[in-house]
ROKOLZA-824903 format. One record per residue (C-alpha): y, z, x. Coordinates in pm, 1 decimal, padded with zeros to 6 digits. Example, Ala and Ser with C-alpha at 12.3 -4.5 7.8 and 13.67 -1.06 7.14 Angstrom:
BEGIN
         py         pz         px
   -00450.0    00780.0    01230.0
   -00106.0    00714.0    01367.0
//
This chain:
BEGIN
         py         pz         px
    11865.4    12866.6    12203.9
    11799.4    12549.5    12400.6
    12041.7    12464.8    12670.3
    11926.4    12104.8    12701.3
    12163.5    11948.4    12455.2
    12548.5    12046.9    12448.6
    12752.5    11744.5    12375.7
    12646.6    11594.3    12041.1
    12798.9    11259.2    11923.3
    12748.5    11174.5    11550.4
    12839.8    10801.3    11445.7
    12959.8    10823.7    11065.5
    13026.1    11126.8    10869.4
    12935.1    11030.6    10535.0
    12645.9    11114.1    10279.5
    12441.3    11280.4    10550.9
    12651.4    11272.2    10868.0
    12927.8    11465.8    10735.4
    12676.6    11755.6    10659.5
    12519.4    11718.3    10985.7
    12859.1    11747.7    11152.6
    12928.0    12070.5    10938.3
    12607.8    12255.1    11048.2
    12657.3    12115.3    11418.7
    13008.7    12278.8    11441.3
    12890.3    12619.7    11333.9
    12722.2    12651.1    11671.8
    12943.3    12738.2    11952.5
    12712.5    12606.2    12206.5
    12773.9    12239.9    12088.1
    13056.9    12008.4    12160.3
    13074.1    11780.3    11833.3
    13235.4    11436.5    11856.1
    13238.8    11216.9    11539.5
    13281.0    10816.1    11588.7
    13495.1    10682.0    11311.6
    13622.3    10337.3    11226.9
    13961.6    10456.5    11218.4
    14121.5    10755.9    11383.3
    14272.5    10905.5    11068.1
    13987.9    11145.5    11014.2
    14016.8    11517.4    11041.5
    13700.9    11726.7    11082.6
    13744.3    12091.8    11165.6
    13566.7    12169.5    11466.6
    13488.2    11831.3    11582.6
    13675.0    11566.0    11796.8
    13737.0    11207.3    11618.6
    13688.7    10892.4    11834.0
    13782.6    10548.7    11668.1
    13540.7    10276.5    11741.3
    13633.7    10009.3    11482.5
    13335.1    09820.4    11334.4
    13068.8    09895.4    11611.9
    13103.1    09534.7    11740.5
    13262.0    09616.1    12067.7
    13008.0    09735.0    12326.5
    13278.6    09848.6    12574.6
    13455.9    10067.5    12330.3
    13112.9    10221.3    12230.2
    13013.4    10291.6    12583.6
    13344.5    10455.9    12649.3
    13321.6    10689.1    12347.7
    12979.1    10784.7    12437.9
    13066.2    10893.0    12804.9
    12912.9    11243.3    12837.3
    12686.8    11245.4    12544.3
    12376.3    11438.3    12571.5
    12265.0    11340.2    12202.8
    12359.2    11055.8    11970.7
    12301.7    11088.9    11595.9
    12341.8    10772.6    11403.2
    12418.1    10825.0    11042.6
    12542.9    10486.2    10957.6
    12362.4    10300.4    10650.5
    12074.6    10194.7    10860.1
    11892.6    10045.8    10540.8
    12165.3    09803.6    10479.0
    12241.1    09698.7    10852.2
    12518.5    09866.7    10979.4
    12555.9    09786.9    11338.6
    12324.4    09499.4    11307.2
    12345.0    09424.0    11673.7
    12219.4    09770.5    11771.4
    12545.4    09808.9    11986.9
    12528.2    10193.7    11954.3
    12179.4    10201.9    12090.4
    12282.1    09955.9    12409.3
    12569.1    10184.4    12451.7
    12345.7    10486.6    12455.8
    12108.7    10318.4    12694.0
    12411.9    10240.8    12931.4
    12532.0    10585.2    12942.9
    12184.9    10766.9    12987.9
    12191.5    10997.7    12676.3
    11907.8    11251.9    12663.1
    11817.6    11194.2    12288.7
    11892.3    10927.2    12041.1
    11843.4    11020.5    11647.8
    11857.7    10675.9    11476.6
    11961.2    10632.6    11121.6
    11636.4    10707.3    10947.4
    11660.8    11008.8    10693.9
    11419.2    10843.9    10452.4
    11087.8    10687.2    10417.9
    10850.5    10620.9    10715.5
    10786.7    10266.2    10662.8
    10642.0    10047.4    10948.1
    10646.9    09685.5    10802.7
    10884.5    09447.3    10988.2
    10791.4    09143.3    10810.8
    11082.9    09088.9    10571.0
    11438.3    09079.3    10705.2
    11563.2    09138.5    10357.9
    11353.2    09463.9    10306.8
    11534.5    09786.7    10276.6
    11409.7    09945.8    10624.0
    11415.5    09611.0    10802.4
    11695.5    09735.2    11024.1
    11569.0    10072.2    11060.4
    11234.1    09956.2    11192.7
    11413.9    09696.7    11425.1
    11619.8    09974.1    11568.0
    11289.2    10168.8    11669.6
    11154.9    09871.8    11835.2
    11488.1    09833.9    12047.0
    11481.2    10216.5    12142.7
    11120.6    10182.1    12273.7
    11211.5    09850.5    12456.8
    11504.9    10039.7    12631.3
    11314.6    10335.6    12690.7
    11561.4    10578.6    12515.8
    11410.1    10922.5    12421.8
    11436.2    10953.0    12051.4
    11358.4    11142.2    11732.7
    11293.9    10980.4    11380.4
    11355.4    11208.3    11111.2
    11189.3    11125.6    10792.0
    11292.8    11320.2    10478.7
    11204.1    11138.4    10164.6
    11471.5    11062.5    09910.7
    11766.9    11300.1    09849.4
    11744.9    11425.1    09496.9
    12105.0    11490.6    09449.2
    12147.4    11087.0    09493.1
    11828.9    10963.8    09378.5
    11791.6    11152.5    09051.8
    12044.1    10932.8    08916.7
    12058.2    10630.2    08669.1
    12046.0    10366.1    08949.5
    11718.1    10495.4    09057.2
    11590.6    10508.9    08688.4
    11671.0    10885.1    08590.5
    11936.6    10834.0    08345.3
    11895.5    11196.4    08191.1
    12261.8    11205.1    08055.2
    12134.9    10940.1    07802.2
    11795.1    11067.9    07724.8
    11615.5    10802.4    07928.8
    11407.0    10716.6    08242.0
    11281.5    10367.7    08350.9
    11052.1    10293.9    08626.6
    10810.2    10024.7    08768.2
    10448.9    10045.1    08631.6
    10279.0    10137.8    08317.5
    10361.4    10491.3    08321.7
    10033.6    10616.9    08462.7
    09854.9    10380.8    08724.8
    09826.1    10006.7    08747.8
    09658.8    09786.3    09021.1
    09911.8    09537.6    09165.8
    09820.0    09178.1    09281.6
    09795.9    09300.9    09642.0
    09543.4    09567.1    09526.3
    09820.3    09844.7    09598.6
    09793.6    10137.6    09344.8
    10141.8    10192.3    09160.7
    10175.8    10509.5    08960.5
    10443.5    10739.8    08826.4
    10216.2    11008.3    08937.4
    10244.5    10913.2    09301.9
    10369.4    11226.1    09504.2
    10713.6    11204.4    09653.9
    10872.2    11422.2    09929.5
    11220.4    11528.6    09830.0
    11482.6    11679.1    10060.3
    11831.2    11771.5    10003.9
    12106.3    11637.6    10230.4
    12224.8    11990.5    10319.4
    11865.1    12102.8    10401.9
    11831.2    11794.3    10635.4
    12167.6    11863.1    10820.3
    12037.1    12238.0    10864.6
    11718.4    12118.7    11007.6
    11858.2    11883.6    11245.1
    12133.7    12133.2    11373.9
    11833.8    12372.2    11424.4
    11601.6    12156.8    11599.8
    11894.2    12057.0    11856.3
    11962.2    12418.2    11926.2
    11615.7    12566.8    11922.4
    11332.3    12287.5    11989.5
    11201.2    12201.5    12304.8
    11271.3    11847.5    12440.4
    10892.7    11785.7    12419.8
    10898.3    11849.0    12047.9
    11178.9    11601.2    11998.2
    11149.2    11318.1    12261.8
    10983.2    11019.8    12116.2
    10873.5    11240.8    11808.8
    10888.5    11209.9    11458.1
    11006.5    11497.7    11229.6
    10883.8    11485.7    10871.4
    11055.0    11752.0    10663.6
    11004.7    11808.8    10296.3
    11187.4    12027.4    10051.3
    10970.2    11980.5    09750.2
    10672.7    11766.2    09664.5
    10696.2    11612.1    09316.8
    10617.5    11291.4    09116.5
    10867.7    11096.0    08921.4
    10680.5    11224.0    08613.5
    10714.5    11583.1    08754.3
    11100.4    11520.6    08788.7
    11119.8    11418.4    08414.3
    10930.9    11730.6    08312.9
    11156.5    11969.5    08526.5
    11460.0    11831.7    08364.8
    11318.3    11878.8    08006.9
    11190.8    12224.0    08126.0
    11537.9    12329.3    08259.9
    11746.3    12165.2    07986.5
    11596.7    12304.2    07649.1
    11630.4    12074.6    07364.6
    11642.7    11760.8    07589.5
    11383.4    11477.4    07569.2
    11357.6    11203.7    07811.4
    11228.1    10880.0    07685.7
    11028.0    10685.6    07969.4
    11015.6    10296.8    07976.8
    10869.5    10068.7    08231.5
    10876.6    09732.2    08397.4
    10631.9    09525.0    08560.7
    10591.2    09470.2    08924.4
    10658.8    09104.0    08883.0
    10985.4    09196.7    08690.6
    11099.9    09451.3    08971.1
    11024.5    09167.1    09230.4
    11208.6    08890.6    09054.3
    11501.9    09124.8    09027.7
    11484.3    09200.9    09400.3
    11476.7    08829.3    09490.5
    11783.0    08761.4    09255.5
    11965.5    09057.6    09419.8
    11926.1    09071.1    09785.3
    12200.4    09315.2    09849.9
    12230.2    09681.6    09768.9
    12099.8    09652.8    09413.9
    11782.4    09478.5    09523.4
    11742.6    09734.9    09797.7
    11752.6    10046.6    09565.5
    11493.4    09864.1    09322.9
    11274.0    09810.3    09637.8
    11304.0    10187.6    09707.9
    11193.7    10281.9    09336.7
    10905.3    10068.7    09402.0
    10790.7    10240.9    09715.9
    10824.8    10567.1    09538.7
    10546.2    10460.4    09296.5
    10312.2    10320.4    09580.4
    10323.8    10646.4    09733.9
    10532.7    10541.6    10027.0
    10757.4    10831.6    09977.3
    10498.8    11096.4    10068.8
    10561.6    11184.3    10429.2
    10231.6    11273.5    10480.3
    10059.2    10958.8    10339.2
    09993.2    10810.1    10698.7
    09665.1    10940.7    10866.3
    09739.3    11205.7    11086.6
    10082.2    11274.4    10983.2
    10192.0    11629.5    10936.6
    10507.6    11805.2    10796.8
    10745.0    11958.8    11064.0
    10842.2    12242.1    10821.3
    10614.9    12455.6    11017.4
    10812.4    12453.4    11321.6
    11096.7    12641.8    11136.2
    10920.0    12869.2    10902.5
    11241.7    13038.8    10803.0
    11396.7    12710.6    10678.7
    11356.3    12787.7    10304.3
    11484.3    12438.0    10167.2
    11645.9    12427.7    09827.6
    11385.4    12342.1    09552.0
    11379.1    12022.5    09359.4
    11406.2    12231.6    09021.1
    11709.7    12412.0    09147.3
    11873.0    12069.9    09213.1
    11778.7    11948.9    08860.1
    11908.0    12260.8    08694.2
    12252.8    12148.0    08809.7
    12217.9    11814.3    08632.5
    12393.0    11715.5    08307.1
//
């Protein structure tokens, strides 16, 4: 058990943050604080601190006093805390480790301020500029959230809709788009378990200015459809597709959340959701051999 980190602050307790808090409070060695916009939250085993909309730096600095680790689980892809006030507050109090709101795909492009990962990548830049030790946690998509109609998997109505021709197509920029591109899928509970374990057992040298790439199951969009049909006898899923140009036009016309979600589905087909796609990248699963994440097929079995 590492004694480096004791006081853990989690910003946000929603889709991912709530489960991370649940796993952290199981460990009596951790003092867990949750930053919330209001004070009416009640989370067993954690202290709640109200900080409003993260726009008051002084309030955040006060809330982070004594923190060893800050875990930001706010919706980073859509620009929560756009001024990076939480990062600046963490720098002022001298936290030992900052975990930004990644929990997704390891993209690197900072060109388009409307892209889904723009704010995440901008946060990485600020962390480096302020010399704050940090850990990036890349997980791929969450199957319990992403295998849903909004991402094209409308299994309840017997259909699935993706970008591409169903097999492989060459885009105008020469990227390959395919429903056969491998995707790293990881459930939120397994992510929370890994984060809590890493803070308790990993050495600082394994975490500081490092990326953890954790993968529950590797499977293509076509594999997901096949798993559903296999685990739901008698069900057949009809696959339809749209062109890249159609998808880009939708994204352009819908610059908010809906456009961001469509952008993500494009990334799935381009191979950007495979955590080991970059040269030299390796999975961190090997650092906790006993992790035993939930299989993708077990998640799909629970779907209607």
